[in-house]
Residue, then its C-alpha position, 0 to 999 in steps of 0.5 A: m731217521a726215516k721212522r722218526h720223521e713220520s711224526f714231524g706233523s703238528g702232533p697227535e690227532p685231536k680226540d673227540k671232546v669229552k662230555v660229562d655224561k653218565q657213561g663218562l662219570k661211570k668210567a671216572l668213578k672206576i678210577f676212584q677204586f684206588v681211594i677205597p683203601y683210604k676211605w676213612t681218611f677221606i671221610t675224615g677229610m670230608l668231616f673237616l670240610l663240613l666243619s670248615n664250611l660251617t665256620t665260613m658260613s657263620f661269617p655273614l651272620l657275625i657281621g650282621q651281629m656286629t651291625k646290630v651292636i653298632e645300631g644298638k639292637s643287640n645285647y652283646h658288646i662289640n668286644e665280645v662279638t669281635l673276640f668270638f669272630f677271632a675265635v671262629l677265624i682261628i677254628q676256621a684256619i685249623l680246620s682248613f689246614l686239617r682238611i687240606y692235609t687230609f685230602a693231600q694224604v688220600s690223593e698222594k697215596a691213591m695216585r701212588d697206587v695208580r702210578k704203580n699199577l699203570y707202570a706195572k701194566i705198561i711194563t708187562m704189556p706185550i711188545f706189540h702194544f708199544e708199536k701202537r703207542r709212542v713212548g711220549e704218549l705212555m709217559s704222558r699217561i703216567t705224568s700229566d693224566i695222573t697229575q690231573l686226577q691228583d688235582v681232582l682228589s686233592i682240590t677239585l673234589a673238596e671244592f665241589f662239595r664246598q661250593v655245593f654246600t655253600l650254594v644250598g646252605g646260602i640259599a636256605l639262609i637268605t630265604y629265611l632272611s627274606w624270601k622276597l629278596t631271595l626271589f629277586m636275587l635268583a632271577t639273575f641266575p639263569v643269565l649266569v648259567v646260560a653264559a657259563i654254558v656258552f663260554g664253557k663250550f668255546i673255552r673247552k674247545i680252545s683249551k683242548k687245542s692248546q693241550d694238543e699243541l703242548a703234547a706235540t711240543n713235548i714229542i719234539v723234545e723227546e724225539t730230538f733227545q732220543s736221536i741226538q746223534a742223528v741231529k748233530s751228524f746232520t748239523n740240524e740243531s738250527y732246524e730242530v730249534n726252529r721246529y720247536t719254536s714254531s710249535l711253541n708259537r702254536v701253543i702260545e697262540a692257542a693258550l692266548k685264545a683260551a685266555t681271551m675267552r676265560g678273561a671275557f667270561v670272568s669279566f662277564v661273571i664279575f659284571a653280572l655278580f656285582g650288578g646283581i649285588v647292586g640290584v640286591v642292595w637297591y631292592g633291599a634298601a627299599l625293603v628296609a625303608q618299608g620296614d620289611m627288613i633291618l639293615a643288619d639282615l640286609l648286610t648279612f643277605i648281601f654277604y651270603t649273595a656274594f658267597i652264592g655268586g662265588s659258588v656258581g662261578g666255582l662250579g663252572d670251573i669244577y665242571a671244566q675240571l671234571q671234563k678233563t678228569i673224565g678224559s684222563s680217566d678214560r685214557i688211563l683205564e684204556i691202558l689198565e684194561d689192556p691184557s698183560e703177558i705177565d701177571l705180577v700179582s699172582q706170578e710165582s718164581p720162574k720154574a725151571i724147564e727141562f731143555g731139549k730139542i727145539t722145533i720150528e714148524n711151518v711158522h708164518f708171521s706178520y707184524p700186528s701193525r702190518p698184517s697184510v705183509e707176511i714176514l715169515k712164510g712157512i719156516s721149519i728148523d730143527i735145533e738139537p740141544g747144544q747146537k749152534i744154528a746160524i741164520v744169514g740173509t739180506s736185510g728184511t728177510g725175517k732173521s730178526t723177526l724169527a729171533q723175536l718169535m723165539m723170545r716170544f715178543y710175538e706169537p706166530n700167526a700159523g705154525q708152532i715153535k715146540l720144545n721137546g714136542r710141546n708148544i712153547q705157548e703152553y709155558s708161561v712167558s716168564d718160565w720160557r724167557g727165564m732160560l733164554a738170553l738175548v744179545p742184540q746188535e744195538v745194546l742199550l744199557f741203563g744209565g747206572t753203573i757198570r756193576e748194576n748193568i751186569a747184575y741186571g742179568k741176575p738181580g741180587a748176584s754177588q760181586e764175585e759172580i759179577e766179576f767172574a761173568a765180566e772176566q769170561a766176557f773179556a770185560k774185566e780188564f777194561i772195567e778195572s782200568f776206569p778210575e771208578k772201576w765197577e761203579t763207573l757210570v755208563g751214561e744214558r743208554g751207555v753213551k760213555l762206553s764204546g760199542g765193543q765195551r757195551q757189547r761185552i757188558a751185555i755178554a757178561r750180563a748174559i753169562l751171569r744169567d746162565p741161559k740154556f738157549l742163547i740168541l745172538d742178533e747180529a751181535t758183532s755187525a756194528l763193531d770194528s775189527e779190534s772190538e769184533k775180535w774181543v767180542q767174538s772171543a767173549l761170544e765163543e765163551l758164552m756159547k759153550n755148552r749152550t744151544s745158540l741161535i746166531i743171526a749173522h751179518r759177517l759170515s766169517t763168524i759162523r763157519s763153525a756153526d752146526q747148521i747155517i740157514v740161508m733165508e730170503e724173503g721170509k723163506i729158507l733157500e739153503q740149509g747145511n753146515h759151511d762145507a756142505l753149502m760151499k759145495i753147492k754150485n751157484g749157491v746163495y751162501r757160496n755167492m755171499v761168502a765170495l762177495q764178502t771175501e772180495y769186499l775184504q780183500a778190496 
């Protein structure tokens, strides 16, 4: 719980406001590399967009033509113009459908590729990267940030080109109709632009705060669900609901502020837009009275003015969307550019490594998140093939850290770990881990079936292999006692099974993997006596003919170990088998055994 309560603040620290500058756009464009495989579909969508826009821009001209017919100044009949109008509407509807569907194809496929690459990157990053970023943040990158990019590809980008085309084409057409009225209308634009900049600055700031508050709310939900047992054991349901409610209230407060600013901006734009149209009508009426324009051209001009005003307002929204996109692109690229420990693209099948003597040679280590705190201080151990090496000591002495170095979750700061005299860093991570298996103290199973969880040790294993592994792990009997047997769902993180059952499934998974080197990280310390008996029997079966590194809390389980390493504060104090260590007068191991014996007898 202590670790969890570190994040009980108001959420992540706000990041600097992202500006649409040259560097930001360059970063955002790097994301569009995922569109390149679908460039012809994208070009087709742009063609549909252009044709759709052309039909849209023809509406004011057709309305002007209908006005001329009404005034008797046209050679066409009203029915002919009306039928042509409906034909254009039908073409517009078809082109709009094709445009939306085509851009949806590009965005869905491109974002599928981004999600796949981002997930592959995250899952191949070294363990210490997960210390820098919380799970909620990584989830946010895969969900909300990619959704933001998807919206840009499917909607915003098309809208940007449509608005620009409308703006440029509309101004060209109204200039052709009346340059005097065009100059009068364009005089109102600077007011709209200045208002968009001023309002946009405040809207972006408030919207960013709203997003940060929402992220903090999501983190509360995630942490609470992950630690649901702690919440219930401390009867803190009411506390968590109140904490979540307070966070939601902050979200609402920030969202309503943003809505107030957006509403004020929209109201101003509507006032300025329609005020401009009234001004255009007033000045246009004067031009019509003077004979400089006909009424049909004035109506056409007014409609185009409305189109242009809508484009100006739309470009403001698009600018805000681009800011969000640059921020999302930046965060996604930050992860994609991180180094991976495994290259899935060029990765070959794991190669078998000739197993032999493992030498831990003067290893020093500090966690990247706490570089000033040295956990291991010059550890040296020789492990002969087939030996059982046990490591004991009080909490915080570096036992589990040593196991993590053996798994290459981290690399030593100094010293080496060697296999047959060769530094294990010379092997690929996949090849090295391919011959190892880890059975941790806290087994986390996937939420699928028992069969799937055991088969995770060897994807593609046959049912016979799975059953044999389960039988060796003393798990087959309790599995087949369930109504659904091998298809029994274990629940999220294996909550439907007891601790002993989860451990035996984890052991079956390790047996199926058939490792050469086995690491047991306090695999029985959290079990009751009955469960420990079954799990210990399964572990004895698992350790046969394998080199084993056993991190133990209960000393009774390691009496038969070939070597027992006693650690304290990152150093080795004593080393030898059980009998040799028990002969050391006032020895640390001997005192530990005596204390545990007294505790059990009490």
